N, C-alpha and C positions, 0 to 999 in steps of 0.2 A: 584468537584473541578474546577474553571475557566481556559479555555486555558491558560490564560498569568501564571498561577501559574506553572502549567502542563508544559510550555516552557520552565520556569527556572528552573524545574529539570529535564528535558530532555537533554538541552542545556550542561550543564558540561559532560554528560555522554557520549553524540557525539563526543565532546571536547576529552575526555580522550580516547577512542577509535580510533580516529584519531591518537590519539600521541602514542599507544600503535605501531598501524602499521608501524606508523614513525621509533619505534626504532627496528622495525625487526621480531615483532610479525608477523602473517597470517591474514590473513582477516578472514576466517571463523569464530573464537571467537567475535570477536569484530561486525561481521556483525550482528552474532546471538543476541548479546544483542541489538542490536540498532533496530533491527524486534522486540523482544520483549518488547523493551522499548515503542515504537512507538504503538504497538498493544494494550498493559496494560495500557497504561498511556494517550495516543492520541485517539484511538477508541473507545475503551471499558470504561466504569465508569459510575460515576453520570449523569444523563439525554441523555444517548448514549444509541443506540439499542443494545440490546446481539447478538452473533455472527448470530445466526438463526432468530431473530424477526421478526415477518409480516411487521416492519416499514422499514426494511433495502431494500434498492435499491436492484432490482434482474435483471436477464433478460425474457422476456417473457417466455420461456420455464423453468425458472424456478418458475413463478408464478402458473402453470401447475401441480408441481410437490408437491405431497403432504407430502413423505418422504424425512426427512433431509439426510438419508443416500445418497439419489440419489443428493444430491445440494455439491458445492463446495465456502466455504470461498475464494475469491479471489480479489486481489487490480488491481482497472483497470491500474494504472501503479505499476509492480510490485515493490515490497519493495528493492530488487535488484538493482533497477535503482534507485530509489528514496537515496538508500545508496551510491553509486556512486556520484548524484548527494549534497547531502548533502557534502561529501568527496570531491568534488571539487571546494568547495566554498573557495572563497580566506578567508574569514573571518566567523569564527563560532560565531554567536553571536544570544541573542533570537529572534533579528528582522530578521535576515536571516532564522533561523530555524523556524519562526513560519510562516513566506511564502511562505516555502516549502511544511509544512506539508499542509498549507489551501490549497494551489495552488492540489498539490498530491495525497492527501488523503482526500481529502473534505468532502467524502462519509465513509470514512474505506471502509472498503472490501463489495463488492457486491456477491451476491449468484447468483450462474451462474451450472447449470445440469453439471453430471459427463462426459456426451457426449460432451457438449462445452468446458468443461478444456481438454477431450482427443486430438479436432479440435484444440486448441488453442497449446498445445503440438504439432502436426504432424506440424505444423504450423511454428514452431519453437516462438513460441513466450508465453511459458512459463512464460518466466522468462526477458524477454527482450519486447520493444516495438519496432514496425517496423520500419526497416532503414530508410524511408522517414518522420520520425514523426517529428513534426513540436515542439516539445515542448511543446504544447498547449493543444491538443484535448487528455483528459486520457484516454478517450475512444476508443479511436484507435487502438488498438489492436480487441475490440471488433469490431468495425466496419470492420475492415481487414478481421475479420472471419464468418462475416452476424450474429452476436449475438446482437437482439436486447435487449438494456438495458430499463425497464420502472424506471422512478424515482417518487416516491409517495408524 
């Protein structure tokens, strides 16, 4: 499925979830719906690498790991942050959603090791970006945690 078609399906879901929150429903359900929607409709599918594909970008340490059980699928910009950005948009429309997804989920998730994942957690970067994040560098968390990403 082409990205524009995916965006046309994702946009009303995000819009509806934002409306539910505005009506007083909590964030938990709507954010989970959006995370799953982004993962299954945007990150995977036709012509996209599977979760543990050899084609998926990964950390240098992850390239040395042979057992997928020792790897973690991680988003350079955590989906929690992406959801906040999406919900802060003045207009939820296809153009804006596409811009955000192409900018912050350009590669989908990346593979890092369990140890690298633990390092991010200990640094308080499991589901947030660094305080001084410029909003541009999607790999800022990894740089701060000294995790080298290899782009194939």
